[in-house]
All heavy atoms as atom14 arrays in JSON, in Angstrom:
{
  "sequence": "MNPKHTSQRCPKCHHISKENRKKEKFVCTNCGYYDDADVNGAVNIRLRGLKKLGIDP",
  "atom14_mask": [
    [1, 1, 1, 1, 1, 1, 1, 1, 0, 0, 0, 0, 0, 0],
    [1, 1, 1, 1, 1, 1, 1, 1, 0, 0, 0, 0, 0, 0],
    [1, 1, 1, 1, 1, 1, 1, 0, 0, 0, 0, 0, 0, 0],
    [1, 1, 1, 1, 1, 1, 1, 1, 1, 0, 0, 0, 0, 0],
    [1, 1, 1, 1, 1, 1, 1, 1, 1, 1, 0, 0, 0, 0],
    [1, 1, 1, 1, 1, 1, 1, 0, 0, 0, 0, 0, 0, 0],
    [1, 1, 1, 1, 1, 1, 0, 0, 0, 0, 0, 0, 0, 0],
    [1, 1, 1, 1, 1, 1, 1, 1, 1, 0, 0, 0, 0, 0],
    [1, 1, 1, 1, 1, 1, 1, 1, 1, 1, 1, 0, 0, 0],
    [1, 1, 1, 1, 1, 1, 0, 0, 0, 0, 0, 0, 0, 0],
    [1, 1, 1, 1, 1, 1, 1, 0, 0, 0, 0, 0, 0, 0],
    [1, 1, 1, 1, 1, 1, 1, 1, 1, 0, 0, 0, 0, 0],
    [1, 1, 1, 1, 1, 1, 0, 0, 0, 0, 0, 0, 0, 0],
    [1, 1, 1, 1, 1, 1, 1, 1, 1, 1, 0, 0, 0, 0],
    [1, 1, 1, 1, 1, 1, 1, 1, 1, 1, 0, 0, 0, 0],
    [1, 1, 1, 1, 1, 1, 1, 1, 0, 0, 0, 0, 0, 0],
    [1, 1, 1, 1, 1, 1, 0, 0, 0, 0, 0, 0, 0, 0],
    [1, 1, 1, 1, 1, 1, 1, 1, 1, 0, 0, 0, 0, 0],
    [1, 1, 1, 1, 1, 1, 1, 1, 1, 0, 0, 0, 0, 0],
    [1, 1, 1, 1, 1, 1, 1, 1, 0, 0, 0, 0, 0, 0],
    [1, 1, 1, 1, 1, 1, 1, 1, 1, 1, 1, 0, 0, 0],
    [1, 1, 1, 1, 1, 1, 1, 1, 1, 0, 0, 0, 0, 0],
    [1, 1, 1, 1, 1, 1, 1, 1, 1, 0, 0, 0, 0, 0],
    [1, 1, 1, 1, 1, 1, 1, 1, 1, 0, 0, 0, 0, 0],
    [1, 1, 1, 1, 1, 1, 1, 1, 1, 0, 0, 0, 0, 0],
    [1, 1, 1, 1, 1, 1, 1, 1, 1, 1, 1, 0, 0, 0],
    [1, 1, 1, 1, 1, 1, 1, 0, 0, 0, 0, 0, 0, 0],
    [1, 1, 1, 1, 1, 1, 0, 0, 0, 0, 0, 0, 0, 0],
    [1, 1, 1, 1, 1, 1, 1, 0, 0, 0, 0, 0, 0, 0],
    [1, 1, 1, 1, 1, 1, 1, 1, 0, 0, 0, 0, 0, 0],
    [1, 1, 1, 1, 1, 1, 0, 0, 0, 0, 0, 0, 0, 0],
    [1, 1, 1, 1, 0, 0, 0, 0, 0, 0, 0, 0, 0, 0],
    [1, 1, 1, 1, 1, 1, 1, 1, 1, 1, 1, 1, 0, 0],
    [1, 1, 1, 1, 1, 1, 1, 1, 1, 1, 1, 1, 0, 0],
    [1, 1, 1, 1, 1, 1, 1, 1, 0, 0, 0, 0, 0, 0],
    [1, 1, 1, 1, 1, 1, 1, 1, 0, 0, 0, 0, 0, 0],
    [1, 1, 1, 1, 1, 0, 0, 0, 0, 0, 0, 0, 0, 0],
    [1, 1, 1, 1, 1, 1, 1, 1, 0, 0, 0, 0, 0, 0],
    [1, 1, 1, 1, 1, 1, 1, 0, 0, 0, 0, 0, 0, 0],
    [1, 1, 1, 1, 1, 1, 1, 1, 0, 0, 0, 0, 0, 0],
    [1, 1, 1, 1, 0, 0, 0, 0, 0, 0, 0, 0, 0, 0],
    [1, 1, 1, 1, 1, 0, 0, 0, 0, 0, 0, 0, 0, 0],
    [1, 1, 1, 1, 1, 1, 1, 0, 0, 0, 0, 0, 0, 0],
    [1, 1, 1, 1, 1, 1, 1, 1, 0, 0, 0, 0, 0, 0],
    [1, 1, 1, 1, 1, 1, 1, 1, 0, 0, 0, 0, 0, 0],
    [1, 1, 1, 1, 1, 1, 1, 1, 1, 1, 1, 0, 0, 0],
    [1, 1, 1, 1, 1, 1, 1, 1, 0, 0, 0, 0, 0, 0],
    [1, 1, 1, 1, 1, 1, 1, 1, 1, 1, 1, 0, 0, 0],
    [1, 1, 1, 1, 0, 0, 0, 0, 0, 0, 0, 0, 0, 0],
    [1, 1, 1, 1, 1, 1, 1, 1, 0, 0, 0, 0, 0, 0],
    [1, 1, 1, 1, 1, 1, 1, 1, 1, 0, 0, 0, 0, 0],
    [1, 1, 1, 1, 1, 1, 1, 1, 1, 0, 0, 0, 0, 0],
    [1, 1, 1, 1, 1, 1, 1, 1, 0, 0, 0, 0, 0, 0],
    [1, 1, 1, 1, 0, 0, 0, 0, 0, 0, 0, 0, 0, 0],
    [1, 1, 1, 1, 1, 1, 1, 1, 0, 0, 0, 0, 0, 0],
    [1, 1, 1, 1, 1, 1, 1, 1, 0, 0, 0, 0, 0, 0],
    [1, 1, 1, 1, 1, 1, 1, 0, 0, 0, 0, 0, 0, 0]
  ],
  "atom14_positions": [
    [[-7.82, -6.98, -8.83], [-6.39, -7.1, -8.79], [-5.88, -7.19, -10.23], [-6.36, -7.98, -11.02], [-5.99, -8.34, -8.0], [-4.54, -8.37, -7.68], [-4.01, -9.71, -6.59], [-5.37, -9.96, -5.5], [0.0, 0.0, 0.0], [0.0, 0.0, 0.0], [0.0, 0.0, 0.0], [0.0, 0.0, 0.0], [0.0, 0.0, 0.0], [0.0, 0.0, 0.0]],
    [[-4.9, -6.38, -10.54], [-4.33, -6.34, -11.88], [-3.41, -7.55, -12.09], [-2.43, -7.71, -11.37], [-3.55, -5.05, -12.05], [-3.02, -4.85, -13.45], [-2.99, -5.78, -14.24], [-2.61, -3.65, -13.75], [0.0, 0.0, 0.0], [0.0, 0.0, 0.0], [0.0, 0.0, 0.0], [0.0, 0.0, 0.0], [0.0, 0.0, 0.0], [0.0, 0.0, 0.0]],
    [[-3.69, -8.39, -13.1], [-2.86, -9.57, -13.33], [-1.59, -9.3, -14.13], [-0.91, -10.23, -14.55], [-3.81, -10.5, -14.09], [-4.68, -9.57, -14.87], [-4.87, -8.37, -13.95], [0.0, 0.0, 0.0], [0.0, 0.0, 0.0], [0.0, 0.0, 0.0], [0.0, 0.0, 0.0], [0.0, 0.0, 0.0], [0.0, 0.0, 0.0], [0.0, 0.0, 0.0]],
    [[-1.25, -8.04, -14.34], [-0.08, -7.68, -15.16], [1.18, -8.39, -14.66], [1.48, -8.37, -13.47], [0.11, -6.17, -15.12], [1.18, -5.68, -16.07], [1.22, -4.17, -16.07], [2.25, -3.69, -17.08], [2.29, -2.24, -17.14], [0.0, 0.0, 0.0], [0.0, 0.0, 0.0], [0.0, 0.0, 0.0], [0.0, 0.0, 0.0], [0.0, 0.0, 0.0]],
    [[1.9, -8.99, -15.57], [3.17, -9.68, -15.35], [3.08, -10.97, -14.52], [4.12, -11.53, -14.18], [4.21, -8.76, -14.7], [4.53, -7.54, -15.49], [5.05, -7.58, -16.77], [4.39, -6.24, -15.2], [5.22, -6.37, -17.21], [4.84, -5.52, -16.29], [0.0, 0.0, 0.0], [0.0, 0.0, 0.0], [0.0, 0.0, 0.0], [0.0, 0.0, 0.0]],
    [[1.9, -11.46, -14.2], [1.82, -12.65, -13.36], [2.41, -13.89, -14.03], [2.9, -14.78, -13.35], [0.38, -12.96, -12.9], [-0.46, -13.05, -14.05], [-0.13, -11.89, -11.96], [0.0, 0.0, 0.0], [0.0, 0.0, 0.0], [0.0, 0.0, 0.0], [0.0, 0.0, 0.0], [0.0, 0.0, 0.0], [0.0, 0.0, 0.0], [0.0, 0.0, 0.0]],
    [[2.38, -13.94, -15.36], [2.95, -15.11, -16.03], [4.41, -14.87, -16.43], [5.05, -15.77, -16.97], [2.13, -15.49, -17.27], [2.24, -14.5, -18.26], [0.0, 0.0, 0.0], [0.0, 0.0, 0.0], [0.0, 0.0, 0.0], [0.0, 0.0, 0.0], [0.0, 0.0, 0.0], [0.0, 0.0, 0.0], [0.0, 0.0, 0.0], [0.0, 0.0, 0.0]],
    [[4.94, -13.68, -16.14], [6.32, -13.36, -16.47], [7.18, -13.16, -15.22], [8.39, -13.04, -15.31], [6.39, -12.08, -17.31], [5.68, -12.18, -18.62], [5.66, -10.85, -19.35], [6.08, -9.82, -18.84], [5.16, -10.87, -20.57], [0.0, 0.0, 0.0], [0.0, 0.0, 0.0], [0.0, 0.0, 0.0], [0.0, 0.0, 0.0], [0.0, 0.0, 0.0]],
    [[6.57, -13.17, -14.04], [7.28, -12.9, -12.79], [7.65, -14.21, -12.11], [6.82, -15.11, -11.96], [6.39, -12.09, -11.86], [7.03, -11.75, -10.54], [6.04, -10.92, -9.7], [6.67, -10.41, -8.52], [6.69, -11.04, -7.35], [6.1, -12.22, -7.23], [7.27, -10.5, -6.31], [0.0, 0.0, 0.0], [0.0, 0.0, 0.0], [0.0, 0.0, 0.0]],
    [[8.88, -14.3, -11.64], [9.32, -15.48, -10.91], [8.88, -15.37, -9.45], [9.2, -14.39, -8.78], [10.85, -15.6, -10.98], [11.49, -17.03, -10.07], [0.0, 0.0, 0.0], [0.0, 0.0, 0.0], [0.0, 0.0, 0.0], [0.0, 0.0, 0.0], [0.0, 0.0, 0.0], [0.0, 0.0, 0.0], [0.0, 0.0, 0.0], [0.0, 0.0, 0.0]],
    [[8.16, -16.37, -8.94], [7.72, -16.32, -7.54], [8.87, -16.55, -6.54], [8.71, -16.28, -5.37], [6.67, -17.42, -7.45], [7.05, -18.4, -8.51], [7.65, -17.56, -9.62], [0.0, 0.0, 0.0], [0.0, 0.0, 0.0], [0.0, 0.0, 0.0], [0.0, 0.0, 0.0], [0.0, 0.0, 0.0], [0.0, 0.0, 0.0], [0.0, 0.0, 0.0]],
    [[10.0, -17.03, -7.02], [11.14, -17.3, -6.14], [12.06, -16.09, -6.0], [12.39, -15.69, -4.89], [11.94, -18.51, -6.66], [11.16, -19.78, -6.73], [10.72, -20.24, -5.37], [9.92, -21.52, -5.49], [9.29, -21.91, -4.27], [0.0, 0.0, 0.0], [0.0, 0.0, 0.0], [0.0, 0.0, 0.0], [0.0, 0.0, 0.0], [0.0, 0.0, 0.0]],
    [[12.5, -15.51, -7.12], [13.45, -14.39, -7.06], [12.83, -13.06, -7.47], [13.5, -12.03, -7.41], [14.69, -14.68, -7.91], [14.43, -14.57, -9.69], [0.0, 0.0, 0.0], [0.0, 0.0, 0.0], [0.0, 0.0, 0.0], [0.0, 0.0, 0.0], [0.0, 0.0, 0.0], [0.0, 0.0, 0.0], [0.0, 0.0, 0.0], [0.0, 0.0, 0.0]],
    [[11.57, -13.08, -7.92], [10.78, -11.89, -8.28], [11.25, -11.19, -9.56], [10.85, -10.08, -9.85], [10.73, -10.89, -7.12], [10.34, -11.53, -5.84], [9.08, -12.04, -5.6], [11.07, -11.8, -4.73], [9.04, -12.57, -4.4], [10.24, -12.45, -3.85], [0.0, 0.0, 0.0], [0.0, 0.0, 0.0], [0.0, 0.0, 0.0], [0.0, 0.0, 0.0]],
    [[12.11, -11.85, -10.34], [12.58, -11.31, -11.62], [11.43, -11.32, -12.62], [10.72, -12.31, -12.76], [13.74, -12.18, -12.12], [14.25, -11.79, -13.47], [14.97, -10.64, -13.69], [14.16, -12.42, -14.67], [15.3, -10.57, -14.96], [14.82, -11.64, -15.58], [0.0, 0.0, 0.0], [0.0, 0.0, 0.0], [0.0, 0.0, 0.0], [0.0, 0.0, 0.0]],
    [[11.24, -10.2, -13.33], [10.19, -10.09, -14.34], [10.84, -9.9, -15.69], [11.66, -9.0, -15.88], [9.25, -8.9, -14.06], [8.53, -9.1, -12.74], [8.24, -8.75, -15.2], [7.72, -7.89, -12.29], [0.0, 0.0, 0.0], [0.0, 0.0, 0.0], [0.0, 0.0, 0.0], [0.0, 0.0, 0.0], [0.0, 0.0, 0.0], [0.0, 0.0, 0.0]],
    [[10.49, -10.78, -16.64], [11.0, -10.67, -18.0], [10.08, -11.43, -18.93], [9.64, -12.54, -18.6], [12.41, -11.26, -18.09], [12.85, -11.28, -19.43], [0.0, 0.0, 0.0], [0.0, 0.0, 0.0], [0.0, 0.0, 0.0], [0.0, 0.0, 0.0], [0.0, 0.0, 0.0], [0.0, 0.0, 0.0], [0.0, 0.0, 0.0], [0.0, 0.0, 0.0]],
    [[9.8, -10.87, -20.1], [8.98, -11.61, -21.05], [9.71, -12.84, -21.57], [9.08, -13.78, -22.03], [8.49, -10.72, -22.18], [9.53, -10.1, -23.04], [8.88, -9.21, -24.08], [9.95, -8.42, -24.82], [9.36, -7.53, -25.79], [0.0, 0.0, 0.0], [0.0, 0.0, 0.0], [0.0, 0.0, 0.0], [0.0, 0.0, 0.0], [0.0, 0.0, 0.0]],
    [[11.04, -12.87, -21.45], [11.81, -14.04, -21.85], [11.6, -15.22, -20.89], [11.94, -16.35, -21.21], [13.31, -13.71, -21.95], [13.68, -12.92, -23.19], [13.33, -11.44, -23.07], [13.39, -10.89, -21.95], [12.99, -10.84, -24.1], [0.0, 0.0, 0.0], [0.0, 0.0, 0.0], [0.0, 0.0, 0.0], [0.0, 0.0, 0.0], [0.0, 0.0, 0.0]],
    [[11.07, -14.95, -19.69], [10.77, -16.03, -18.74], [9.66, -16.93, -19.26], [9.58, -18.09, -18.89], [10.34, -15.46, -17.38], [11.48, -14.85, -16.61], [12.65, -15.06, -16.91], [11.15, -14.08, -15.59], [0.0, 0.0, 0.0], [0.0, 0.0, 0.0], [0.0, 0.0, 0.0], [0.0, 0.0, 0.0], [0.0, 0.0, 0.0], [0.0, 0.0, 0.0]],
    [[8.79, -16.38, -20.08], [7.62, -17.11, -20.57], [7.92, -17.68, -21.95], [8.14, -16.94, -22.91], [6.42, -16.16, -20.62], [5.16, -16.74, -21.22], [4.43, -17.59, -20.2], [3.35, -18.31, -20.81], [2.07, -18.0, -20.69], [1.7, -16.97, -19.98], [1.15, -18.73, -21.27], [0.0, 0.0, 0.0], [0.0, 0.0, 0.0], [0.0, 0.0, 0.0]],
    [[7.95, -18.98, -22.05], [8.17, -19.68, -23.33], [6.94, -20.51, -23.64], [6.83, -21.66, -23.23], [9.38, -20.61, -23.24], [10.65, -19.97, -22.73], [11.32, -19.15, -23.76], [12.66, -18.7, -23.22], [13.19, -17.54, -23.84], [0.0, 0.0, 0.0], [0.0, 0.0, 0.0], [0.0, 0.0, 0.0], [0.0, 0.0, 0.0], [0.0, 0.0, 0.0]],
    [[5.97, -19.89, -24.31], [4.69, -20.52, -24.64], [4.03, -21.04, -23.36], [3.62, -20.27, -22.54], [4.85, -21.58, -25.71], [5.42, -21.02, -26.99], [5.13, -21.88, -28.15], [5.81, -21.29, -29.37], [4.98, -21.12, -30.48], [0.0, 0.0, 0.0], [0.0, 0.0, 0.0], [0.0, 0.0, 0.0], [0.0, 0.0, 0.0], [0.0, 0.0, 0.0]],
    [[3.95, -22.34, -23.18], [3.28, -22.92, -22.01], [4.22, -23.21, -20.86], [3.81, -23.78, -19.85], [2.53, -24.2, -22.4], [1.41, -23.95, -23.39], [0.38, -22.93, -22.88], [-0.04, -23.01, -21.72], [0.02, -22.05, -23.68], [0.0, 0.0, 0.0], [0.0, 0.0, 0.0], [0.0, 0.0, 0.0], [0.0, 0.0, 0.0], [0.0, 0.0, 0.0]],
    [[5.47, -22.82, -20.99], [6.46, -23.07, -19.94], [6.96, -21.76, -19.36], [7.06, -20.75, -20.04], [7.65, -23.84, -20.51], [7.28, -25.14, -21.16], [8.18, -26.23, -20.71], [7.86, -27.52, -21.42], [7.06, -28.41, -20.72], [0.0, 0.0, 0.0], [0.0, 0.0, 0.0], [0.0, 0.0, 0.0], [0.0, 0.0, 0.0], [0.0, 0.0, 0.0]],
    [[7.27, -21.79, -18.07], [7.9, -20.66, -17.41], [9.28, -21.11, -16.96], [9.41, -22.11, -16.24], [7.09, -20.21, -16.18], [7.78, -19.13, -15.41], [7.6, -17.82, -15.74], [8.65, -19.44, -14.37], [8.28, -16.81, -15.05], [9.33, -18.46, -13.69], [9.13, -17.14, -14.02], [0.0, 0.0, 0.0], [0.0, 0.0, 0.0], [0.0, 0.0, 0.0]],
    [[10.31, -20.4, -17.39], [11.68, -20.67, -16.95], [12.32, -19.32, -16.64], [12.51, -18.49, -17.53], [12.5, -21.41, -18.03], [13.91, -21.68, -17.52], [11.83, -22.71, -18.44], [0.0, 0.0, 0.0], [0.0, 0.0, 0.0], [0.0, 0.0, 0.0], [0.0, 0.0, 0.0], [0.0, 0.0, 0.0], [0.0, 0.0, 0.0], [0.0, 0.0, 0.0]],
    [[12.65, -19.1, -15.38], [13.23, -17.82, -14.97], [14.65, -17.69, -15.54], [15.5, -18.56, -15.32], [13.27, -17.71, -13.45], [13.96, -16.14, -12.88], [0.0, 0.0, 0.0], [0.0, 0.0, 0.0], [0.0, 0.0, 0.0], [0.0, 0.0, 0.0], [0.0, 0.0, 0.0], [0.0, 0.0, 0.0], [0.0, 0.0, 0.0], [0.0, 0.0, 0.0]],
    [[14.88, -16.62, -16.25], [16.2, -16.38, -16.84], [17.21, -15.9, -15.79], [18.4, -15.83, -16.07], [16.12, -15.34, -17.97], [15.58, -14.13, -17.46], [15.28, -15.86, -19.12], [0.0, 0.0, 0.0], [0.0, 0.0, 0.0], [0.0, 0.0, 0.0], [0.0, 0.0, 0.0], [0.0, 0.0, 0.0], [0.0, 0.0, 0.0], [0.0, 0.0, 0.0]],
    [[16.73, -15.6, -14.58], [17.62, -15.15, -13.51], [18.06, -16.28, -12.59], [19.25, -16.47, -12.37], [16.93, -14.04, -12.7], [17.84, -13.4, -11.68], [18.9, -12.89, -12.03], [17.43, -13.44, -10.43], [0.0, 0.0, 0.0], [0.0, 0.0, 0.0], [0.0, 0.0, 0.0], [0.0, 0.0, 0.0], [0.0, 0.0, 0.0], [0.0, 0.0, 0.0]],
    [[17.1, -17.07, -12.08], [17.45, -18.1, -11.09], [17.24, -19.54, -11.58], [17.63, -20.48, -10.91], [16.68, -17.88, -9.8], [14.92, -18.3, -9.87], [0.0, 0.0, 0.0], [0.0, 0.0, 0.0], [0.0, 0.0, 0.0], [0.0, 0.0, 0.0], [0.0, 0.0, 0.0], [0.0, 0.0, 0.0], [0.0, 0.0, 0.0], [0.0, 0.0, 0.0]],
    [[16.56, -19.71, -12.73], [16.37, -21.05, -13.27], [15.11, -21.76, -12.8], [14.84, -22.89, -13.22], [0.0, 0.0, 0.0], [0.0, 0.0, 0.0], [0.0, 0.0, 0.0], [0.0, 0.0, 0.0], [0.0, 0.0, 0.0], [0.0, 0.0, 0.0], [0.0, 0.0, 0.0], [0.0, 0.0, 0.0], [0.0, 0.0, 0.0], [0.0, 0.0, 0.0]],
    [[14.3, -21.13, -11.93], [13.04, -21.73, -11.49], [12.17, -22.02, -12.7], [12.11, -21.22, -13.64], [12.33, -20.78, -10.53], [10.95, -21.24, -10.14], [10.76, -22.19, -9.17], [9.82, -20.7, -10.76], [9.48, -22.62, -8.82], [8.55, -21.11, -10.43], [8.38, -22.07, -9.45], [7.14, -22.5, -9.1], [0.0, 0.0, 0.0], [0.0, 0.0, 0.0]],
    [[11.49, -23.17, -12.7], [10.62, -23.49, -13.82], [9.31, -24.09, -13.35], [9.23, -24.67, -12.26], [11.32, -24.44, -14.8], [11.66, -25.79, -14.21], [10.78, -26.85, -14.33], [12.86, -25.98, -13.53], [11.09, -28.09, -13.77], [13.17, -27.21, -12.98], [12.29, -28.26, -13.11], [12.59, -29.47, -12.55], [0.0, 0.0, 0.0], [0.0, 0.0, 0.0]],
    [[8.28, -23.92, -14.16], [6.95, -24.44, -13.88], [6.11, -24.28, -15.14], [6.55, -23.65, -16.11], [6.3, -23.66, -12.72], [5.26, -24.46, -11.97], [4.76, -25.47, -12.5], [4.95, -24.08, -10.82], [0.0, 0.0, 0.0], [0.0, 0.0, 0.0], [0.0, 0.0, 0.0], [0.0, 0.0, 0.0], [0.0, 0.0, 0.0], [0.0, 0.0, 0.0]],
    [[4.92, -24.82, -15.13], [3.95, -24.55, -16.17], [3.6, -23.07, -16.09], [3.43, -22.52, -15.0], [2.71, -25.43, -15.94], [1.64, -25.18, -16.96], [0.82, -24.27, -16.72], [1.62, -25.87, -17.98], [0.0, 0.0, 0.0], [0.0, 0.0, 0.0], [0.0, 0.0, 0.0], [0.0, 0.0, 0.0], [0.0, 0.0, 0.0], [0.0, 0.0, 0.0]],
    [[3.47, -22.4, -17.22], [3.23, -20.95, -17.23], [1.91, -20.58, -16.54], [1.85, -19.58, -15.81], [3.24, -20.42, -18.66], [0.0, 0.0, 0.0], [0.0, 0.0, 0.0], [0.0, 0.0, 0.0], [0.0, 0.0, 0.0], [0.0, 0.0, 0.0], [0.0, 0.0, 0.0], [0.0, 0.0, 0.0], [0.0, 0.0, 0.0], [0.0, 0.0, 0.0]],
    [[0.87, -21.37, -16.73], [-0.42, -21.07, -16.09], [-0.34, -21.28, -14.58], [-0.91, -20.51, -13.81], [-1.53, -21.93, -16.68], [-1.85, -21.56, -18.12], [-1.57, -20.4, -18.52], [-2.37, -22.42, -18.86], [0.0, 0.0, 0.0], [0.0, 0.0, 0.0], [0.0, 0.0, 0.0], [0.0, 0.0, 0.0], [0.0, 0.0, 0.0], [0.0, 0.0, 0.0]],
    [[0.33, -22.32, -14.15], [0.51, -22.57, -12.72], [1.33, -21.44, -12.1], [0.99, -20.92, -11.03], [1.19, -23.93, -12.46], [1.56, -24.1, -10.99], [0.27, -25.07, -12.91], [0.0, 0.0, 0.0], [0.0, 0.0, 0.0], [0.0, 0.0, 0.0], [0.0, 0.0, 0.0], [0.0, 0.0, 0.0], [0.0, 0.0, 0.0], [0.0, 0.0, 0.0]],
    [[2.37, -21.02, -12.79], [3.19, -19.93, -12.3], [2.36, -18.65, -12.13], [2.47, -17.96, -11.12], [4.36, -19.66, -13.26], [5.27, -18.6, -12.74], [5.96, -18.8, -11.76], [5.27, -17.45, -13.39], [0.0, 0.0, 0.0], [0.0, 0.0, 0.0], [0.0, 0.0, 0.0], [0.0, 0.0, 0.0], [0.0, 0.0, 0.0], [0.0, 0.0, 0.0]],
    [[1.52, -18.35, -13.11], [0.65, -17.18, -13.01], [-0.29, -17.28, -11.82], [-0.49, -16.3, -11.09], [0.0, 0.0, 0.0], [0.0, 0.0, 0.0], [0.0, 0.0, 0.0], [0.0, 0.0, 0.0], [0.0, 0.0, 0.0], [0.0, 0.0, 0.0], [0.0, 0.0, 0.0], [0.0, 0.0, 0.0], [0.0, 0.0, 0.0], [0.0, 0.0, 0.0]],
    [[-0.85, -18.46, -11.6], [-1.75, -18.67, -10.47], [-1.02, -18.51, -9.13], [-1.57, -17.93, -8.19], [-2.39, -20.05, -10.55], [0.0, 0.0, 0.0], [0.0, 0.0, 0.0], [0.0, 0.0, 0.0], [0.0, 0.0, 0.0], [0.0, 0.0, 0.0], [0.0, 0.0, 0.0], [0.0, 0.0, 0.0], [0.0, 0.0, 0.0], [0.0, 0.0, 0.0]],
    [[0.21, -19.0, -9.05], [1.01, -18.85, -7.83], [1.24, -17.37, -7.54], [1.08, -16.9, -6.41], [2.35, -19.61, -7.95], [3.31, -19.21, -6.85], [2.12, -21.1, -7.94], [0.0, 0.0, 0.0], [0.0, 0.0, 0.0], [0.0, 0.0, 0.0], [0.0, 0.0, 0.0], [0.0, 0.0, 0.0], [0.0, 0.0, 0.0], [0.0, 0.0, 0.0]],
    [[1.57, -16.6, -8.58], [1.81, -15.17, -8.39], [0.54, -14.42, -7.98], [0.6, -13.53, -7.14], [2.42, -14.56, -9.65], [3.89, -14.87, -9.77], [4.62, -14.84, -8.79], [4.33, -15.17, -10.97], [0.0, 0.0, 0.0], [0.0, 0.0, 0.0], [0.0, 0.0, 0.0], [0.0, 0.0, 0.0], [0.0, 0.0, 0.0], [0.0, 0.0, 0.0]],
    [[-0.6, -14.79, -8.54], [-1.86, -14.17, -8.14], [-2.17, -14.5, -6.69], [-2.6, -13.64, -5.92], [-3.0, -14.61, -9.09], [-2.78, -13.96, -10.46], [-4.36, -14.23, -8.51], [-3.7, -14.48, -11.55], [0.0, 0.0, 0.0], [0.0, 0.0, 0.0], [0.0, 0.0, 0.0], [0.0, 0.0, 0.0], [0.0, 0.0, 0.0], [0.0, 0.0, 0.0]],
    [[-1.94, -15.73, -6.29], [-2.15, -16.14, -4.89], [-1.27, -15.32, -3.95], [-1.73, -14.81, -2.93], [-1.84, -17.62, -4.72], [-1.94, -18.11, -3.3], [-1.51, -19.58, -3.2], [-1.49, -20.02, -1.84], [-0.42, -19.94, -1.03], [0.71, -19.45, -1.47], [-0.49, -20.36, 0.22], [0.0, 0.0, 0.0], [0.0, 0.0, 0.0], [0.0, 0.0, 0.0]],
    [[0.01, -15.18, -4.31], [0.93, -14.41, -3.47], [0.5, -12.94, -3.35], [0.58, -12.35, -2.28], [2.36, -14.51, -4.02], [3.01, -15.89, -3.9], [4.34, -15.92, -4.65], [3.2, -16.29, -2.44], [0.0, 0.0, 0.0], [0.0, 0.0, 0.0], [0.0, 0.0, 0.0], [0.0, 0.0, 0.0], [0.0, 0.0, 0.0], [0.0, 0.0, 0.0]],
    [[0.02, -12.37, -4.46], [-0.47, -10.98, -4.42], [-1.69, -10.86, -3.51], [-1.81, -9.9, -2.77], [-0.84, -10.5, -5.82], [0.32, -10.14, -6.66], [-0.14, -9.54, -7.97], [0.98, -9.33, -8.87], [0.86, -8.82, -10.07], [-0.32, -8.46, -10.53], [1.92, -8.67, -10.85], [0.0, 0.0, 0.0], [0.0, 0.0, 0.0], [0.0, 0.0, 0.0]],
    [[-2.58, -11.84, -3.6], [-3.78, -11.83, -2.76], [-3.43, -11.93, -1.28], [-3.98, -11.2, -0.45], [0.0, 0.0, 0.0], [0.0, 0.0, 0.0], [0.0, 0.0, 0.0], [0.0, 0.0, 0.0], [0.0, 0.0, 0.0], [0.0, 0.0, 0.0], [0.0, 0.0, 0.0], [0.0, 0.0, 0.0], [0.0, 0.0, 0.0], [0.0, 0.0, 0.0]],
    [[-2.52, -12.82, -0.94], [-2.1, -12.97, 0.45], [-1.44, -11.69, 0.96], [-1.69, -11.25, 2.09], [-1.15, -14.16, 0.6], [-1.77, -15.55, 0.4], [-0.69, -16.61, 0.39], [-2.8, -15.82, 1.48], [0.0, 0.0, 0.0], [0.0, 0.0, 0.0], [0.0, 0.0, 0.0], [0.0, 0.0, 0.0], [0.0, 0.0, 0.0], [0.0, 0.0, 0.0]],
    [[-0.63, -11.08, 0.12], [0.03, -9.83, 0.52], [-0.99, -8.73, 0.76], [-0.9, -7.98, 1.73], [1.03, -9.39, -0.56], [1.82, -8.17, -0.2], [2.85, -7.83, -1.25], [3.62, -6.59, -0.85], [4.63, -6.24, -1.85], [0.0, 0.0, 0.0], [0.0, 0.0, 0.0], [0.0, 0.0, 0.0], [0.0, 0.0, 0.0], [0.0, 0.0, 0.0]],
    [[-2.0, -8.66, -0.1], [-3.04, -7.66, 0.05], [-3.82, -7.85, 1.35], [-4.26, -6.89, 1.97], [-3.99, -7.71, -1.14], [-4.99, -6.59, -1.17], [-5.74, -6.56, -2.47], [-6.65, -5.33, -2.48], [-7.09, -4.99, -3.79], [0.0, 0.0, 0.0], [0.0, 0.0, 0.0], [0.0, 0.0, 0.0], [0.0, 0.0, 0.0], [0.0, 0.0, 0.0]],
    [[-3.96, -9.12, 1.77], [-4.66, -9.42, 3.03], [-3.74, -9.26, 4.25], [-4.19, -9.45, 5.38], [-5.2, -10.85, 2.98], [-6.34, -11.1, 1.99], [-6.63, -12.59, 1.91], [-7.57, -10.31, 2.4], [0.0, 0.0, 0.0], [0.0, 0.0, 0.0], [0.0, 0.0, 0.0], [0.0, 0.0, 0.0], [0.0, 0.0, 0.0], [0.0, 0.0, 0.0]],
    [[-2.47, -8.97, 4.02], [-1.54, -8.82, 5.12], [-0.98, -10.12, 5.63], [-0.47, -10.2, 6.74], [0.0, 0.0, 0.0], [0.0, 0.0, 0.0], [0.0, 0.0, 0.0], [0.0, 0.0, 0.0], [0.0, 0.0, 0.0], [0.0, 0.0, 0.0], [0.0, 0.0, 0.0], [0.0, 0.0, 0.0], [0.0, 0.0, 0.0], [0.0, 0.0, 0.0]],
    [[-1.09, -11.17, 4.81], [-0.59, -12.49, 5.19], [0.72, -12.7, 4.44], [0.76, -12.65, 3.21], [-1.59, -13.59, 4.82], [-2.91, -13.33, 5.53], [-1.04, -14.97, 5.13], [-4.05, -14.2, 5.04], [0.0, 0.0, 0.0], [0.0, 0.0, 0.0], [0.0, 0.0, 0.0], [0.0, 0.0, 0.0], [0.0, 0.0, 0.0], [0.0, 0.0, 0.0]],
    [[1.79, -12.98, 5.17], [3.09, -13.21, 4.54], [3.4, -14.69, 4.59], [3.72, -15.24, 5.63], [4.16, -12.41, 5.28], [5.5, -12.41, 4.58], [5.53, -12.7, 3.37], [6.5, -12.1, 5.23], [0.0, 0.0, 0.0], [0.0, 0.0, 0.0], [0.0, 0.0, 0.0], [0.0, 0.0, 0.0], [0.0, 0.0, 0.0], [0.0, 0.0, 0.0]],
    [[3.27, -15.38, 3.4], [3.47, -16.84, 3.4], [4.9, -17.26, 3.62], [5.84, -16.6, 3.46], [3.01, -17.26, 2.01], [3.04, -16.04, 1.17], [2.96, -14.87, 2.09], [0.0, 0.0, 0.0], [0.0, 0.0, 0.0], [0.0, 0.0, 0.0], [0.0, 0.0, 0.0], [0.0, 0.0, 0.0], [0.0, 0.0, 0.0], [0.0, 0.0, 0.0]]
  ]
}
């Protein structure tokens, strides 16, 4: 699975921007969702995996 944009993509509104990633913090410039950047990347990878398996969380 390609991890491209996983640390720049918002898991809530799906907005992708390099401005969302501020060093170790993730703050969505579209909806304001925030989290640790590594946790955010892991959440996005999990969502991609579930989608690939046909599971809609």
